[in-house]
NUSEGU-138504 format. One line per 5 residues: their letters; for each residue x, y, z of N, C-alpha, C, O. Coordinates in steps of 0.2 Angstrom, whole numbers. Layout:
# NUSEGU-138504
a) X:Y:Z:X:Y:Z:X:Y:Z:X:Y:Z; ...
//
This chain:
# NUSEGU-138504
mnaqe) 142:-39:0:135:-38:0:132:-33:-5:133:-27:-3; 128:-35:-12:127:-31:-14:121:-27:-13:119:-27:-7; 118:-23:-17:111:-19:-16:107:-22:-16:103:-19:-12; 104:-27:-18:98:-33:-18:99:-35:-12:93:-35:-10; 104:-39:-7:105:-42:-3:103:-38:2:98:-39:5
iksql) 106:-32:1:105:-26:8:99:-23:8:96:-21:13; 95:-23:2:89:-22:2:83:-29:6:78:-29:9; 86:-34:4:83:-40:7:83:-40:14:78:-43:18; 89:-38:17:91:-39:23:86:-34:28:82:-36:32; 87:-27:25:82:-22:28:74:-24:28:70:-22:33
ekeyk) 71:-27:24:65:-27:22:64:-35:27:58:-38:28; 69:-37:30:67:-45:35:68:-39:42:64:-40:46; 72:-36:43:74:-33:49:68:-27:51:65:-26:57; 67:-24:45:61:-17:47:56:-22:44:56:-22:38; 51:-26:46:47:-30:44:40:-30:43:36:-33:40
yklel) 39:-23:47:31:-21:49:30:-15:43:33:-10:43; 26:-15:38:24:-9:35:18:-5:36:12:-8:37; 19:0:37:13:6:39:12:12:34:17:16:33; 6:13:32:4:20:30:3:27:35:-3:28:36; 5:30:36:4:37:39:1:40:37:-2:42:42
hahsn) -2:42:31:-5:47:29:-9:45:24:-7:44:18; -16:45:27:-23:40:21:-30:45:22:-30:47:27; -33:47:19:-41:50:19:-44:44:16:-43:40:12; -50:46:21:-56:42:19:-64:49:18:-64:54:20; -68:44:13:-74:48:14:-79:44:18:-80:38:18
pasgc) -83:50:22:-84:57:20:-81:61:25:-82:67:25; -77:57:30:-75:63:34:-68:67:30:-66:72:32; -66:65:26:-63:69:22:-65:69:17:-63:64:13; -68:76:13:-71:78:8:-69:76:1:-72:74:-4; -62:77:1:-56:77:-5:-56:69:-5:-53:68:-11
sevsv) -56:65:-2:-55:57:-3:-61:56:-6:-66:59:-5; -59:50:-12:-64:47:-16:-67:40:-12:-72:36:-14; -64:39:-8:-63:31:-5:-66:31:1:-65:35:6; -70:26:2:-75:24:7:-70:20:11:-64:18:9; -71:18:18:-69:16:22:-67:8:21:-62:6:21
pdlva) -72:5:21:-72:-1:19:-66:-4:12:-61:-8:12; -67:1:7:-63:1:0:-56:2:2:-52:-2:-1; -53:7:6:-47:9:11:-46:3:14:-40:3:13; -48:-2:16:-45:-3:22:-43:-11:18:-38:-14:19; -47:-12:13:-48:-20:11:-41:-18:5:-37:-22:4
lyael) -41:-12:2:-34:-11:-3:-28:-12:2:-22:-15:1; -28:-10:8:-22:-6:11:-19:-17:15:-14:-20:15; -25:-19:16:-23:-28:16:-21:-30:12:-18:-35:12; -25:-28:5:-22:-33:0:-17:-33:-3:-15:-37:-7; -13:-25:-1:-6:-24:-1:0:-26:2:5:-26:-1
gyhgv) -3:-28:9:2:-32:14:5:-27:18:10:-28:20; 2:-21:19:2:-17:24:-1:-20:32:-6:-23:33; 3:-18:36:0:-20:43:-5:-15:47:-9:-18:51; -4:-9:46:-6:-6:48:-7:2:44:-2:4:41; -14:6:45:-14:12:42:-15:17:48:-17:15:53
vltnh) -13:24:48:-16:30:51:-20:33:45:-18:34:39; -25:35:49:-30:38:46:-32:44:48:-36:46:52; -28:49:43:-27:55:44:-32:61:42:-30:66:40; -37:59:42:-42:63:40:-43:71:42:-44:73:47; -43:75:37:-44:82:37:-48:85:45:-53:82:46
fiydy) -45:89:49:-47:92:54:-47:101:55:-43:104:59; -52:104:51:-50:109:48:-56:114:51:-62:111:53; -54:119:52:-60:124:57:-64:124:54:-63:125:48; -71:124:56:-78:126:52:-76:125:44:-78:129:40; -73:120:42:-73:118:34:-77:112:33:-82:112:29
stcmr) -75:107:35:-76:100:36:-85:100:35:-88:105:38; -87:95:31:-94:94:32:-97:91:38:-102:91:41; -93:89:40:-94:85:47:-94:90:53:-96:87:58; -92:96:53:-94:101:56:-100:107:56:-102:110:61; -100:107:49:-105:112:46:-113:109:50:-116:104:51
grsve) -115:116:53:-122:115:55:-123:110:63:-128:110:67; -118:108:65:-117:106:71:-112:106:77:-106:107:75; -114:106:83:-108:111:89:-102:105:88:-103:99:84; -96:107:91:-91:103:91:-91:98:92:-88:94:88; -94:96:98:-95:88:102:-98:84:96:-97:78:96
egiav) -104:88:92:-106:84:88:-103:82:80:-103:77:77; -99:88:78:-96:88:73:-90:83:73:-89:80:68; -86:83:80:-81:77:82:-83:72:81:-80:68:78; -90:69:83:-92:64:84:-94:59:76:-93:53:75; -96:63:73:-97:64:65:-91:61:63:-90:55:62
wlndy) -86:66:63:-79:65:59:-74:58:63:-70:55:59; -75:56:70:-73:50:73:-76:43:70:-73:37:71; -82:43:65:-86:36:63:-83:35:57:-85:30:53; -79:39:55:-73:34:49:-69:32:53:-71:26:53; -65:33:56:-59:30:60:-63:24:64:-61:18:64
reave) -68:25:66:-73:17:72:-73:13:66:-71:8:67; -76:15:60:-78:10:56:-73:8:52:-74:3:49; -67:11:52:-61:7:49:-57:3:55:-55:-2:54; -57:4:61:-54:-1:67:-58:-7:65:-55:-12:63; -64:-8:65:-69:-12:64:-67:-16:57:-67:-22:57
egkky) -66:-14:52:-64:-18:45:-58:-21:47:-58:-27:46; -53:-16:49:-47:-20:51:-47:-23:54:-42:-27:54; -50:-25:57:-50:-32:62:-52:-40:56:-50:-45:56; -57:-36:52:-58:-43:48:-50:-46:44:-49:-51:42; -47:-41:44:-41:-44:38:-35:-43:43:-30:-43:40
gmtvf) -34:-43:50:-31:-43:53:-25:-36:54:-19:-37:57; -26:-31:51:-24:-26:50:-25:-19:57:-30:-20:60; -22:-15:57:-22:-11:63:-25:-5:61:-22:-4:56; -29:0:63:-31:5:60:-28:11:66:-27:9:72; -27:16:65:-23:20:72:-27:26:70:-30:26:64
lgaei) -28:31:74:-31:38:73:-25:42:73:-21:42:78; -27:46:68:-20:53:68:-27:57:64:-32:55:62; -23:65:63:-26:70:60:-23:73:57:-17:75:59; -25:75:51:-22:81:47:-25:88:49:-30:90:46; -22:92:53:-25:99:55:-23:104:51:-17:104:49
rften) -26:110:50:-24:116:46:-28:123:53:-34:123:55; -23:127:53:-26:132:56:-29:138:52:-28:139:46; -33:142:56:-36:146:49:-31:152:47:-34:156:43; -23:154:49:-20:158:47:-17:157:38:-14:161:35; -19:152:37:-13:150:31:-16:142:27:-20:140:31
nndyl) -16:140:24:-17:133:20:-11:128:24:-12:122:21; -6:128:28:-3:124:29:-6:117:33:-10:119:37; -3:111:32:-6:106:35:-2:104:40:4:106:39; -3:101:44:0:96:49:-2:91:52:-8:90:53; 2:86:53:2:79:55:2:77:62:6:80:65
iyglt) -3:74:65:-3:73:72:-2:67:72:-6:63:69; 5:64:76:5:55:78:4:54:85:7:58:89; -1:49:88:0:52:95:-4:55:97:-3:60:100; -11:51:96:-18:57:97:-25:53:100:-26:47:98; -28:56:104:-32:52:107:-40:56:105:-40:62:103
eemlp) -44:52:106:-51:55:103:-53:64:109:-57:69:109; -49:61:115:-50:66:119:-47:73:118:-50:78:120; -43:73:114:-37:78:114:-42:82:109:-41:88:109; -45:80:105:-49:83:98:-53:90:100:-51:95:97; -58:90:104:-62:96:106:-56:102:107:-55:107:104
eiyrl) -52:99:112:-45:106:111:-42:108:106:-43:114:104; -40:103:103:-37:105:97:-39:109:91:-36:113:88; -46:108:90:-51:111:87:-51:120:90:-51:125:87; -51:119:96:-54:126:99:-48:129:98:-49:135:99; -43:128:97:-35:132:96:-34:134:89:-31:139:88
lpegv) -37:130:84:-36:131:76:-36:138:73:-32:140:69; -41:141:75:-41:150:75:-35:153:78:-35:159:76; -30:151:81:-28:155:86:-19:154:82:-14:158:84; -18:149:77:-12:148:73:-7:144:77:-7:143:83; -3:142:73:2:136:75:6:137:80:7:133:84
enfrk) 9:144:80:15:146:85:11:145:91:13:140:94; 5:149:92:2:149:99:0:142:100:-1:140:106; -1:138:96:-2:130:96:2:125:100:0:120:103; 7:127:98:14:122:100:17:126:105:22:124:108; 15:133:107:16:134:114:13:134:120:15:137:125
nykmp) 6:132:119:1:131:123:-2:126:124:-5:124:129; -1:121:119:-5:115:121:1:109:120:4:108:114; 1:106:127:8:101:127:5:95:123:-1:93:122; 9:93:121:8:86:118:14:81:118:16:79:113; 18:80:124:25:77:126:25:69:123:30:66:122
dsvfl) 20:67:122:21:60:120:17:58:111:16:53:109; 16:65:109:15:66:101:20:69:97:24:74:99; 20:68:93:23:71:87:20:75:82:14:73:80; 22:81:80:21:86:77:24:88:69:29:91:69; 21:86:64:24:87:57:22:90:53:16:90:52
qahpf) 25:94:48:21:98:43:20:93:36:24:91:32; 14:93:36:15:88:27:15:93:24:13:99:25; 19:89:17:20:92:10:23:99:11:19:103:8; 28:102:14:28:108:15:32:113:10:33:119:12; 32:109:2:33:114:-1:30:113:-7:32:114:-12
rdgmv) 23:111:-6:16:111:-12:14:119:-12:15:124:-8; 12:119:-16:9:127:-20:5:128:-14:1:123:-11; 6:136:-12:2:138:-6:3:136:0:-1:138:5; 9:133:1:11:133:9:17:138:11:21:140:7; 18:138:17:20:144:19:26:140:23:25:135:26
evdpa) 31:143:24:37:141:29:37:143:34:37:149:35; 37:139:40:35:141:47:43:138:50:48:135:47; 43:142:58:49:140:59:51:133:61:47:131:65; 55:129:61:57:124:61:58:122:67:57:116:69; 59:126:71:59:123:80:53:121:82:52:116:86
ildgi) 47:124:79:41:122:81:37:115:79:31:113:81; 43:112:75:40:106:71:44:100:74:48:101:78; 43:94:74:45:88:76:48:83:71:51:78:72; 45:88:64:48:83:57:44:87:52:40:92:52; 46:84:46:40:84:40:40:79:36:44:75:35
etfnm) 34:81:32:35:75:27:38:76:21:36:81:17; 43:72:20:50:73:14:47:70:9:48:73:4; 44:64:8:39:61:2:32:61:3:29:58:8; 30:64:-2:22:65:0:21:63:-9:23:66:-14; 16:57:-9:17:53:-14:9:55:-18:6:52:-23
hpgqr) 6:61:-16:0:62:-18:1:62:-26:7:64:-28; -3:61:-31:-2:59:-37:-5:66:-42:-4:69:-47; -9:68:-38:-12:75:-41:-10:82:-38:-13:87:-38; -3:81:-34:0:87:-31:7:87:-33:10:82:-35; 11:94:-32:17:96:-33:20:96:-29:20:102:-27
srnav) 24:90:-24:24:92:-16:32:93:-17:35:94:-11; 36:94:-22:43:95:-22:47:92:-16:50:95:-12; 46:85:-17:49:82:-12:57:82:-11:61:81:-6; 59:83:-16:69:84:-16:68:90:-13:72:89:-8; 66:96:-13:65:101:-9:66:102:-3:70:106:1
anyya) 60:96:-2:59:93:7:65:91:11:68:92:16; 67:88:5:73:83:9:78:87:10:82:85:14; 80:91:6:86:95:6:85:99:11:89:99:16; 79:103:11:77:106:18:80:104:25:85:107:28; 75:98:26:77:93:31:83:93:34:85:94:40
kkkgi) 88:90:27:95:89:30:99:96:32:104:96:36; 96:102:29:100:108:30:98:111:36:101:115:39; 93:109:38:90:112:44:90:107:49:87:109:54; 93:101:49:93:97:54:88:95:56:88:95:62; 82:92:53:77:91:55:76:81:57:77:77:52
girlv) 75:80:61:75:71:64:72:68:58:75:65:54; 63:70:60:58:65:59:58:67:50:59:73:47; 58:62:48:57:62:40:53:59:37:54:53:38; 46:60:33:39:55:33:39:54:26:39:59:22; 39:47:25:37:44:19:30:42:18:28:38:22
asdfh) 25:44:14:18:43:15:14:44:8:17:47:4; 9:42:7:5:41:1:0:47:-3:-1:49:-8; 0:49:6:-6:54:6:-13:51:2:-16:55:-2; -14:46:3:-20:43:-1:-26:45:-2:-29:45:4; -29:46:-7:-34:50:-7:-41:45:-13:-47:46:-12
flrgr) -38:41:-17:-40:38:-24:-41:32:-25:-35:30:-22; -44:27:-27:-44:21:-30:-40:21:-39:-38:16:-42; -41:26:-41:-41:27:-48:-32:27:-49:-28:28:-44; -30:24:-55:-23:26:-56:-19:21:-53:-21:18:-48; -13:21:-54:-7:17:-53:-3:18:-47:0:13:-44
dvavs) -4:25:-44:1:28:-41:-3:28:-35:-4:34:-35; -5:24:-31:-10:25:-26:-8:21:-20:-6:16:-21; -7:22:-15:-5:17:-9:3:15:-10:4:9:-7; 7:18:-12:11:15:-13:19:16:-11:25:15:-13; 17:20:-5:22:23:0:21:20:8:16:21:11
airtk) 27:18:11:25:17:18:32:18:22:38:18:20; 29:19:29:37:16:33:38:10:35:33:7:37; 44:6:36:43:2:39:48:0:45:54:0:45; 44:-4:50:48:-5:57:49:-9:59:46:-14:57; 55:-11:65:55:-17:68:50:-19:71:48:-25:70
tmpkt) 48:-15:75:42:-20:79:34:-16:76:34:-11:73; 29:-20:78:22:-16:76:20:-13:82:18:-16:87; 19:-8:82:16:-3:85:10:-5:88:6:-8:84; 7:-4:94:0:-6:97:-4:0:97:-10:-1:98; -2:6:97:-5:13:98:-2:17:93:3:16:90
tfdia) -7:24:93:-4:28:90:2:32:92:6:35:88; 4:31:99:8:34:103:14:30:100:20:32:99; 13:23:101:19:20:98:23:21:92:29:21:91; 18:23:87:21:26:81:24:32:83:30:33:80; 22:38:87:26:43:89:32:42:93:35:47:93
silrs) 34:37:95:38:34:98:44:31:93:50:32:94; 41:27:89:45:25:83:48:32:80:54:33:80; 44:35:77:47:42:73:52:45:77:57:47:74; 52:47:83:56:50:88:62:47:88:67:51:86; 63:41:90:68:36:90:72:36:81:78:36:82
gdyig) 69:37:75:74:37:70:74:30:69:76:29:63; 72:25:72:73:18:69:66:15:65:62:11:67; 66:17:60:62:15:53:65:16:47:71:18:47; 62:14:41:65:16:36:58:18:31:52:17:33; 59:21:25:54:22:21:54:18:17:59:14:16
evgnq) 48:18:13:48:16:6:43:19:2:38:21:3; 47:18:-6:42:21:-12:41:16:-16:45:13:-18; 36:15:-18:36:10:-26:36:3:-22:36:-1:-26; 35:2:-17:35:-5:-14:40:-9:-16:41:-15:-18; 47:-3:-18:53:-7:-19:59:-2:-16:63:-4:-11
alilp) 59:4:-17:66:8:-15:65:9:-8:60:12:-5; 69:8:-5:70:8:2:74:15:4:80:16:1; 71:19:9:74:28:11:76:26:18:71:23:21; 82:27:19:84:29:26:82:37:28:83:41:24; 79:38:33:78:44:37:84:49:38:83:54:41
//
């Protein structure tokens, strides 16, 4: 069996294509893409699902400024709720995720297996640091990954507090050092290795070109967490190169 035959077989077996790192505006101020445009693009590209991982940062997002925690979170959730409805138009599932940041540094962390009810407590703990968060906030059915851990400005953390790391972050405007991240994951025995676009822009040719592929279509964000824990998924970069975790 040649390489093309192996690729075709894997694509048939892992037929569901999912984006696990995408940002929309206004919930993520750094994103230039509205919810309708984001959902329409991923549907056009043949994705079956998208996890909306908008930035959830203490006292930073315009969603939170001048509002109570409850009011700010409600505004932040508007993008997700709109995306769910937009997804229905295309038969595409939108899942709730978050990219959170603690006040101690500029590290970012992705959570899969997230409910709206979890957000107020997560927000309250953001000033207390990642180690305290992992020690005191139990998420047995979720996974907690460090996003782009070797991008400029990131700080290395104890891998024991992580369920995995983002080893292929394809943000076109950042130097994420994916080769270093992959080497580190192998060296440290990190099981979950994420391939994702870190989608922010419509412009350019290098947007929305990364995914994970799964055998079954997840119904909830907790299903995504379960698939990541199982290791039974593959990554895709450039809509052609397949990567085993």
